C-alpha positions as CSV (number, residue, x, y, z in Angstrom):
1,M,110.3,107.2,97.6
2,S,107.4,107.2,100.0
3,K,107.5,105.4,103.3
4,I,105.4,102.3,103.8
5,T,102.8,103.0,106.5
6,S,101.2,100.6,108.9
7,V,98.0,100.9,106.9
8,D,99.9,99.7,103.8
9,I,101.2,96.7,105.8
10,V,97.7,95.8,107.0
11,N,96.1,96.3,103.6
12,H,98.9,94.1,102.1
13,F,98.0,91.4,104.7
14,W,94.3,91.6,103.7
15,R,95.1,91.3,100.0
16,E,97.7,88.5,100.3
17,V,96.0,86.3,102.9
18,W,92.2,86.9,102.8
19,Q,91.5,88.3,99.4
20,S,93.9,85.8,97.8
21,R,92.7,83.0,100.1
22,N,96.4,82.1,100.8
23,P,97.2,81.2,104.5
24,D,100.8,80.5,103.4
25,A,101.4,84.3,102.9
26,I,101.2,84.5,106.7
27,D,104.8,83.2,106.9
28,E,106.1,86.5,105.5
29,L,103.7,88.9,107.2
30,V,103.3,88.1,110.9
31,A,105.8,87.5,113.7
32,E,106.5,83.9,114.8
33,D,104.9,84.6,118.2
34,F,101.9,86.3,116.6
35,V,98.6,86.3,118.6
36,I,95.1,86.8,117.3
37,T,92.3,87.4,119.9
38,S,89.0,86.5,118.3
39,G,85.8,86.0,120.3
40,G,87.8,86.4,123.5
41,I,90.0,83.4,122.6
42,D,93.8,83.8,122.0
43,I,95.4,81.8,119.2
44,H,99.2,81.8,119.7
45,S,101.9,81.4,117.0
46,R,102.2,81.9,113.3
47,S,101.5,78.2,112.6
48,E,98.3,78.1,114.7
49,F,97.1,81.3,113.1
50,K,97.7,79.8,109.6
51,Q,95.6,76.7,110.6
52,W,92.9,79.0,112.0
53,V,92.7,80.9,108.7
54,A,92.7,77.8,106.6
55,T,89.8,76.4,108.7
56,F,87.9,79.6,108.5
57,L,88.3,79.7,104.7
58,S,87.1,76.1,104.3
59,K,83.8,77.0,106.0
60,I,82.7,79.7,103.5
61,N,82.4,78.9,99.8
62,D,82.8,81.7,97.3
63,F,84.6,83.6,100.0
64,E,85.1,87.3,99.3
65,F,86.9,89.7,101.6
66,H,86.2,93.4,101.4
67,I,88.2,96.2,103.0
68,V,85.8,98.9,104.1
69,E,88.4,101.3,105.7
70,T,91.7,101.2,107.4
71,F,93.5,103.9,109.5
72,Q,96.4,104.1,112.0
73,N,97.2,105.9,115.2
74,E,99.8,108.8,115.2
75,S,102.7,106.6,116.2
76,G,101.9,104.0,113.5
77,D,102.0,101.0,115.8
78,R,98.2,100.5,115.9
79,V,95.9,100.1,112.9
80,A,92.1,99.8,112.9
81,S,90.3,98.2,110.0
82,R,86.6,97.6,109.2
83,W,86.0,94.7,106.8
84,R,83.2,92.6,105.3
85,V,83.1,88.9,104.3
86,T,80.6,87.4,101.9
87,G,80.1,83.9,100.6
88,K,78.1,80.7,101.1
89,N,77.8,78.6,104.2
90,N,80.0,75.5,104.1
91,G,79.6,74.7,107.8
92,F,80.5,78.1,109.2
93,L,80.2,78.4,113.0
94,G,79.3,74.7,113.3
95,T,76.1,75.0,111.2
96,A,75.0,72.6,108.5
97,A,76.7,73.3,105.1
98,C,73.5,74.6,103.5
99,Q,75.2,77.1,101.1
100,S,73.0,79.9,102.5
101,P,74.5,83.4,101.9
102,I,76.9,84.8,104.5
103,D,77.4,88.5,105.0
104,M,79.5,89.3,108.0
105,S,81.2,92.5,109.1
106,G,83.8,93.1,111.7
107,T,86.6,95.2,113.0
108,A,90.3,94.4,113.5
109,I,92.8,96.2,115.7
110,W,96.4,95.4,114.8
111,H,99.7,95.9,116.6
112,V,102.4,96.4,113.9
113,G,106.0,95.9,115.1
114,E,108.9,98.2,114.2
115,D,110.1,95.4,111.8
116,G,106.9,95.7,109.8
117,L,105.6,92.4,111.0
118,L,102.1,92.0,112.5
119,Q,102.3,91.2,116.2
120,H,98.8,90.9,117.5
121,N,95.3,91.2,116.0
122,W,92.1,91.8,118.1
123,V,89.0,90.9,116.1
124,E,85.3,91.6,116.7
125,R,82.7,90.4,114.3
126,N,78.9,90.0,114.1
127,S,79.2,86.2,114.2
128,H,76.3,85.9,116.6
129,E,73.9,87.5,114.2
130,V,75.3,85.3,111.3
131,F,75.0,82.2,113.5
132,R,71.4,83.0,114.4
133,K,70.5,83.4,110.7
134,L,72.3,80.2,109.6
135,A,70.9,78.1,112.5
136,V,67.3,78.6,111.3
137,E,68.0,77.9,107.6
């Protein structure tokens, strides 16, 4: 039987939470004291993260999440992922819900705990470019 890698853990998270659009899956996949750092802001706790994901999903209709690539460091406690989100604007980034196409890419760096739970996620995305496009539509 093969060992589950940290890449497997992160890809499972992508499938269960983002591709399935299911914030409740977070309960089984991240630590209670999970932190996501997005846009320089820390969101603390599993429950706050679930709310953040639900809000994010509500702002993009026809939401699709694409895994571009995922790899881990030698020790397996850090995983890097490139991803892409597409859909239609439903008020994303505070813009009017105009249903314009959204195509956003980003990277995520994960800390995976020894217990297999996700501990921290640092996210960078091209939201400024997406905002500029949506703000003029």
